[in-house]
N, CA, C and O atoms as a printed pandas DataFrame, in Angstrom:
     atom_number atom_name residue_name chain_id  residue_number  x_coord  y_coord  z_coord
0              1         N          MET        A               1  -26.121   10.900    3.906
1              2        CA          MET        A               1  -26.571   11.281    5.226
2              3         C          MET        A               1  -28.015   10.821    5.421
3              4         O          MET        A               1  -28.861   11.021    4.549
4              5         N          GLU        A               2  -28.285   10.213    6.555
5              6        CA          GLU        A               2  -29.634    9.745    6.869
6              7         C          GLU        A               2  -30.555   10.927    7.156
7              8         O          GLU        A               2  -30.176   11.877    7.840
8              9         N          THR        A               3  -31.746   10.851    6.631
9             10        CA          THR        A               3  -32.785   11.831    6.906
10            11         C          THR        A               3  -33.849   11.148    7.742
11            12         O          THR        A               3  -34.225   10.009    7.466
12            13         N          VAL        A               4  -34.336   11.837    8.761
13            14        CA          VAL        A               4  -35.419   11.310    9.587
14            15         C          VAL        A               4  -36.696   12.027    9.181
15            16         O          VAL        A               4  -36.801   13.249    9.281
16            17         N          LEU        A               5  -37.663   11.244    8.721
17            18        CA          LEU        A               5  -38.962   11.766    8.313
18            19         C          LEU        A               5  -40.003   11.292    9.318
19            20         O          LEU        A               5  -39.996   10.127    9.717
20            21         N          VAL        A               6  -40.893   12.180    9.726
21            22        CA          VAL        A               6  -41.909   11.844   10.724
22            23         C          VAL        A               6  -43.277   12.193   10.150
23            24         O          VAL        A               6  -43.487   13.273    9.599
24            25         N          PHE        A               7  -44.217   11.227   10.300
25            26        CA          PHE        A               7  -45.537   11.370    9.704
26            27         C          PHE        A               7  -46.632   11.069   10.714
27            28         O          PHE        A               7  -46.486   10.206   11.580
28            29         N          LYS        A               8  -47.724   11.797   10.583
29            30        CA          LYS        A               8  -48.973   11.494   11.286
30            31         C          LYS        A               8  -49.746   10.558   10.359
31            32         O          LYS        A               8  -49.871   10.834    9.166
32            33         N          THR        A               9  -50.270    9.445   10.903
33            34        CA          THR        A               9  -50.969    8.476   10.063
34            35         C          THR        A               9  -52.301    8.065   10.686
35            36         O          THR        A               9  -52.606    8.404   11.829
36            37         N          SER        A              10  -53.077    7.330    9.906
37            38        CA          SER        A              10  -54.326    6.747   10.409
38            39         C          SER        A              10  -54.154    5.262   10.718
39            40         O          SER        A              10  -55.140    4.558   10.935
40            41         N          VAL        A              11  -52.921    4.783   10.740
41            42        CA          VAL        A              11  -52.640    3.383   11.096
42            43         C          VAL        A              11  -52.788    3.265   12.605
43            44         O          VAL        A              11  -52.069    3.926   13.353
44            45         N          THR        A              12  -53.720    2.425   13.058
45            46        CA          THR        A              12  -54.013    2.344   14.491
46            47         C          THR        A              12  -53.825    0.951   15.085
47            48         O          THR        A              12  -53.822    0.794   16.306
48            49         N          LYS        A              13  -53.671   -0.052   14.238
49            50        CA          LYS        A              13  -53.630   -1.431   14.734
50            51         C          LYS        A              13  -52.372   -2.152   14.257
51            52         O          LYS        A              13  -51.837   -1.866   13.187
52            53         N          ARG        A              14  -51.918   -3.091   15.080
53            54        CA          ARG        A              14  -50.713   -3.854   14.738
54            55         C          ARG        A              14  -50.889   -4.667   13.454
55            56         O          ARG        A              14  -49.932   -4.846   12.700
56            57         N          ASN        A              15  -52.108   -5.160   13.200
57            58        CA          ASN        A              15  -52.305   -5.928   11.972
58            59         C          ASN        A              15  -52.179   -5.029   10.744
59            60         O          ASN        A              15  -51.802   -5.505    9.672
60            61         N          GLN        A              16  -52.486   -3.746   10.881
61            62        CA          GLN        A              16  -52.281   -2.811    9.769
62            63         C          GLN        A              16  -50.783   -2.596    9.532
63            64         O          GLN        A              16  -50.334   -2.508    8.389
64            65         N          VAL        A              17  -50.028   -2.516   10.609
65            66        CA          VAL        A              17  -48.571   -2.389   10.485
66            67         C          VAL        A              17  -48.016   -3.635    9.801
67            68         O          VAL        A              17  -47.147   -3.531    8.936
68            69         N          ARG        A              18  -48.511   -4.810   10.184
69            70        CA          ARG        A              18  -48.045   -6.062    9.551
70            71         C          ARG        A              18  -48.347   -6.073    8.056
71            72         O          ARG        A              18  -47.557   -6.593    7.268
72            73         N          ARG        A              19  -49.481   -5.506    7.663
73            74        CA          ARG        A              19  -49.813   -5.425    6.227
74            75         C          ARG        A              19  -48.860   -4.496    5.488
75            76         O          ARG        A              19  -48.503   -4.753    4.339
76            77         N          LEU        A              20  -48.451   -3.418    6.147
77            78        CA          LEU        A              20  -47.558   -2.445    5.510
78            79         C          LEU        A              20  -46.081   -2.847    5.570
79            80         O          LEU        A              20  -45.269   -2.347    4.791
80            81         N          ARG        A              21  -45.736   -3.746    6.487
81            82        CA          ARG        A              21  -44.326   -4.119    6.691
82            83         C          ARG        A              21  -43.614   -4.537    5.404
83            84         O          ARG        A              21  -42.557   -3.984    5.099
84            85         N          PRO        A              22  -44.153   -5.501    4.628
85            86        CA          PRO        A              22  -43.424   -5.909    3.413
86            87         C          PRO        A              22  -43.248   -4.756    2.428
87            88         O          PRO        A              22  -42.208   -4.631    1.781
88            89         N          LEU        A              23  -44.265   -3.927    2.323
89            90        CA          LEU        A              23  -44.211   -2.787    1.409
90            91         C          LEU        A              23  -43.120   -1.803    1.825
91            92         O          LEU        A              23  -42.315   -1.382    0.995
92            93         N          LEU        A              24  -43.090   -1.435    3.103
93            94        CA          LEU        A              24  -42.084   -0.488    3.584
94            95         C          LEU        A              24  -40.677   -1.085    3.501
95            96         O          LEU        A              24  -39.727   -0.395    3.132
96            97         N          ASN        A              25  -40.550   -2.360    3.844
97            98        CA          ASN        A              25  -39.235   -3.006    3.740
98            99         C          ASN        A              25  -38.749   -3.027    2.298
99           100         O          ASN        A              25  -37.582   -2.744    2.027
100          101         N          ARG        A              26  -39.634   -3.360    1.382
101          102        CA          ARG        A              26  -39.279   -3.402   -0.041
102          103         C          ARG        A              26  -38.932   -2.003   -0.559
103          104         O          ARG        A              26  -38.000   -1.836   -1.346
104          105         N          THR        A              27  -39.685   -1.014   -0.114
105          106        CA          THR        A              27  -39.445    0.365   -0.542
106          107         C          THR        A              27  -38.085    0.865   -0.055
107          108         O          THR        A              27  -37.350    1.506   -0.806
108          109         N          LEU        A              28  -37.755    0.570    1.196
109          110        CA          LEU        A              28  -36.468    1.004    1.740
110          111         C          LEU        A              28  -35.314    0.152    1.209
111          112         O          LEU        A              28  -34.175    0.613    1.134
112          113         N          ASN        A              29  -35.619   -1.094    0.844
113          114        CA          ASN        A              29  -34.631   -1.976    0.220
114          115         C          ASN        A              29  -33.310   -2.025    0.991
115          116         O          ASN        A              29  -32.236   -1.958    0.393
116          117         N          GLY        A              30  -33.391   -2.141    2.313
117          118        CA          GLY        A              30  -32.192   -2.245    3.134
118          119         C          GLY        A              30  -31.440   -0.943    3.336
119          120         O          GLY        A              30  -30.361   -0.942    3.928
120          121         N          CYS        A              31  -31.981    0.155    2.861
121          122        CA          CYS        A              31  -31.297    1.453    2.952
122          123         C          CYS        A              31  -31.995    2.376    3.932
123          124         O          CYS        A              31  -32.187    3.558    3.644
124          125         N          GLY        A              32  -32.373    1.855    5.072
125          126        CA          GLY        A              32  -33.025    2.684    6.076
126          127         C          GLY        A              32  -33.843    1.841    7.031
127          128         O          GLY        A              32  -33.891    0.616    6.925
128          129         N          GLU        A              33  -34.485    2.522    7.964
129          130        CA          GLU        A              33  -35.319    1.857    8.965
130          131         C          GLU        A              33  -36.620    2.635    9.126
131          132         O          GLU        A              33  -36.703    3.812    8.775
132          133         N          TRP        A              34  -37.630    1.960    9.659
133          134        CA          TRP        A              34  -38.914    2.608    9.903
134          135         C          TRP        A              34  -39.552    1.985   11.126
135          136         O          TRP        A              34  -39.233    0.853   11.490
136          137         N          ASN        A              35  -40.457    2.720   11.767
137          138        CA          ASN        A              35  -41.263    2.172   12.860
138          139         C          ASN        A              35  -42.495    3.034   13.076
139          140         O          ASN        A              35  -42.509    4.225   12.765
140          141         N          PHE        A              36  -43.513    2.408   13.610
141          142        CA          PHE        A              36  -44.748    3.093   13.988
142          143         C          PHE        A              36  -44.791    3.221   15.502
143          144         O          PHE        A              36  -44.358    2.316   16.215
144          145         N          ASP        A              37  -45.305    4.331   15.992
145          146        CA          ASP        A              37  -45.595    4.513   17.407
146          147         C          ASP        A              37  -47.109    4.634   17.531
147          148         O          ASP        A              37  -47.671    5.724   17.426
148          149         N          LEU        A              38  -47.759    3.492   17.758
149          150        CA          LEU        A              38  -49.215    3.468   17.840
150          151         C          LEU        A              38  -49.722    3.971   19.192
151          152         O          LEU        A              38  -50.922    4.181   19.365
152          153         N          GLU        A              39  -48.816    4.165   20.145
153          154        CA          GLU        A              39  -49.193    4.721   21.444
154          155         C          GLU        A              39  -49.366    6.237   21.355
155          156         O          GLU        A              39  -50.059    6.828   22.182
156          157         N          ASP        A              40  -48.752    6.859   20.377
157          158        CA          ASP        A              40  -48.852    8.301   20.182
158          159         C          ASP        A              40  -50.224    8.632   19.594
159          160         O          ASP        A              40  -50.764    7.861   18.801
160          161         N          CYS        A              41  -50.782    9.767   19.979
161          162        CA          CYS        A              41  -52.126   10.139   19.501
162          163         C          CYS        A              41  -52.149   10.363   17.986
163          164         O          CYS        A              41  -53.217   10.299   17.377
164          165         N          ASP        A              42  -50.998   10.624   17.369
165          166        CA          ASP        A              42  -50.919   10.831   15.920
166          167         C          ASP        A              42  -50.480    9.582   15.160
167          168         O          ASP        A              42  -50.243    9.642   13.953
168          169         N          ASN        A              43  -50.368    8.445   15.863
169          170        CA          ASN        A              43  -49.960    7.184   15.222
170          171         C          ASN        A              43  -48.758    7.412   14.302
171          172         O          ASN        A              43  -48.825    7.215   13.089
172          173         N          ILE        A              44  -47.680    7.826   14.916
173          174        CA          ILE        A              44  -46.484    8.287   14.215
174          175         C          ILE        A              44  -45.788    7.174   13.434
175          176         O          ILE        A              44  -45.585    6.068   13.934
176          177         N          LEU        A              45  -45.434    7.501   12.201
177          178        CA          LEU        A              45  -44.532    6.684   11.398
178          179         C          LEU        A              45  -43.232    7.465   11.305
179          180         O          LEU        A              45  -43.222    8.621   10.884
180          181         N          ARG        A              46  -42.133    6.828   11.701
181          182        CA          ARG        A              46  -40.809    7.451   11.645
182          183         C          ARG        A              46  -39.971    6.654   10.651
183          184         O          ARG        A              46  -39.855    5.434   10.770
184          185         N          VAL        A              47  -39.396    7.333    9.683
185          186        CA          VAL        A              47  -38.597    6.688    8.646
186          187         C          VAL        A              47  -37.214    7.332    8.613
187          188         O          VAL        A              47  -37.088    8.553    8.525
188          189         N          GLU        A              48  -36.179    6.496    8.686
189          190        CA          GLU        A              48  -34.799    6.955    8.521
190          191         C          GLU        A              48  -34.317    6.420    7.185
191          192         O          GLU        A              48  -34.281    5.208    6.969
192          193         N          SER        A              49  -33.947    7.320    6.293
193          194        CA          SER        A              49  -33.506    6.916    4.964
194          195         C          SER        A              49  -32.705    8.030    4.331
195          196         O          SER        A              49  -32.900    9.204    4.644
196          197         N          HIS        A              50  -31.809    7.661    3.446
197          198        CA          HIS        A              50  -31.082    8.691    2.705
198          199         C          HIS        A              50  -31.542    8.765    1.255
199          200         O          HIS        A              50  -31.012    9.546    0.465
200          201         N          LYS        A              51  -32.536    7.945    0.911
201          202        CA          LYS        A              51  -32.954    7.944   -0.487
202          203         C          LYS        A              51  -34.423    8.285   -0.734
203          204         O          LYS        A              51  -34.790    8.601   -1.866
204          205         N          LEU        A              52  -35.275    8.230    0.296
205          206        CA          LEU        A              52  -36.705    8.465    0.083
206          207         C          LEU        A              52  -37.127    9.858    0.512
207          208         O          LEU        A              52  -36.579   10.429    1.456
208          209         N          THR        A              53  -38.108   10.392   -0.195
209          210        CA          THR        A              53  -38.668   11.694    0.158
210          211         C          THR        A              53  -39.958   11.504    0.951
211          212         O          THR        A              53  -40.560   10.431    0.938
212          213         N          ALA        A              54  -40.368   12.561    1.638
213          214        CA          ALA        A              54  -41.628   12.528    2.388
214          215         C          ALA        A              54  -42.794   12.277    1.441
215          216         O          ALA        A              54  -43.720   11.539    1.779
216          217         N          MET        A              55  -42.757   12.880    0.267
217          218        CA          MET        A              55  -43.834   12.706   -0.706
218          219         C          MET        A              55  -43.949   11.235   -1.133
219          220         O          MET        A              55  -45.054   10.715   -1.284
220          221         N          ALA        A              56  -42.822   10.582   -1.323
221          222        CA          ALA        A              56  -42.837    9.170   -1.734
222          223         C          ALA        A              56  -43.442    8.293   -0.644
223          224         O          ALA        A              56  -44.247    7.409   -0.938
224          225         N          ILE        A              57  -43.066    8.525    0.602
225          226        CA          ILE        A              57  -43.602    7.737    1.714
226          227         C          ILE        A              57  -45.107    7.962    1.838
227          228         O          ILE        A              57  -45.868    7.001    1.945
228          229         N          CYS        A              58  -45.539    9.214    1.826
229          230        CA          CYS        A              58  -46.975    9.506    1.930
230          231         C          CYS        A              58  -47.751    8.849    0.801
231          232         O          CYS        A              58  -48.825    8.292    1.028
232          233         N          SER        A              59  -47.228    8.910   -0.389
233          234        CA          SER        A              59  -47.896    8.310   -1.538
234          235         C          SER        A              59  -48.082    6.807   -1.348
235          236         O          SER        A              59  -49.155    6.271   -1.627
236          237         N          ILE        A              60  -47.057    6.141   -0.882
237          238        CA          ILE        A              60  -47.107    4.688   -0.666
238          239         C          ILE        A              60  -48.153    4.338    0.392
239          240         O          ILE        A              60  -48.952    3.422    0.196
240          241         N          ILE        A              61  -48.150    5.057    1.504
241          242        CA          ILE        A              61  -49.101    4.784    2.589
242          243         C          ILE        A              61  -50.532    5.080    2.128
243          244         O          ILE        A              61  -51.449    4.313    2.420
244          245         N          ARG        A              62  -50.717    6.169    1.424
245          246        CA          ARG        A              62  -52.058    6.539    0.932
246          247         C          ARG        A              62  -52.583    5.539   -0.089
247          248         O          ARG        A              62  -53.781    5.256   -0.113
248          249         N          MET        A              63  -51.710    5.001   -0.928
249          250        CA          MET        A              63  -52.135    4.004   -1.927
250          251         C          MET        A              63  -52.742    2.776   -1.263
251          252         O          MET        A              63  -53.504    2.040   -1.890
252          253         N          HIS        A              64  -52.408    2.555   -0.002
253          254        CA          HIS        A              64  -52.937    1.406    0.722
254          255         C          HIS        A              64  -54.072    1.789    1.673
255          256         O          HIS        A              64  -54.416    1.032    2.582
256          257         N          GLY        A              65  -54.646    2.971    1.453
257          258        CA          GLY        A              65  -55.878    3.343    2.133
258          259         C          GLY        A              65  -55.734    4.054    3.464
259          260         O          GLY        A              65  -56.709    4.185    4.204
260          261         N          PHE        A              66  -54.536    4.513    3.778
261          262        CA          PHE        A              66  -54.328    5.188    5.049
262          263         C          PHE        A              66  -53.999    6.662    4.830
263          264         O          PHE        A              66  -53.425    7.043    3.810
264          265         N          HIS        A              67  -54.374    7.475    5.809
265          266        CA          HIS        A              67  -53.994    8.886    5.813
266          267         C          HIS        A              67  -52.533    8.976    6.225
267          268         O          HIS        A              67  -52.092    8.217    7.088
268          269         N          CYS        A              68  -51.775    9.885    5.627
269          270        CA          CYS        A              68  -50.383   10.085    5.983
270          271         C          CYS        A              68  -50.012   11.515    5.647
271          272         O          CYS        A              68  -50.196   11.969    4.518
272          273         N          GLU        A              69  -49.480   12.228    6.648
273          274        CA          GLU        A              69  -49.014   13.594    6.387
274          275         C          GLU        A              69  -47.732   13.826    7.175
275          276         O          GLU        A              69  -47.594   13.391    8.319
276          277         N          GLU        A              70  -46.804   14.519    6.536
277          278        CA          GLU        A              70  -45.522   14.803    7.180
278          279         C          GLU        A              70  -45.721   15.827    8.299
279          280         O          GLU        A              70  -46.491   16.779    8.165
280          281         N          LEU        A              71  -45.016   15.608    9.390
281          282        CA          LEU        A              71  -45.041   16.565   10.507
282          283         C          LEU        A              71  -43.778   17.398   10.488
283          284         O          LEU        A              71  -43.597   18.265   11.343
């Protein structure tokens, strides 16, 4: 079953999303989808996956210098 995880992030620019794209794609490995809503005041990251936890996603985003917290 797919789980939808929603995060508040400090990612504010499209070039930052482009930097994270290969990492998120590799992490999901074809088993889910993700997107950023940079128009939202919380710069939302939405992840649909049946294999990743919120802690794993936050850890990955934080390792690359961005704030990330589950909502």
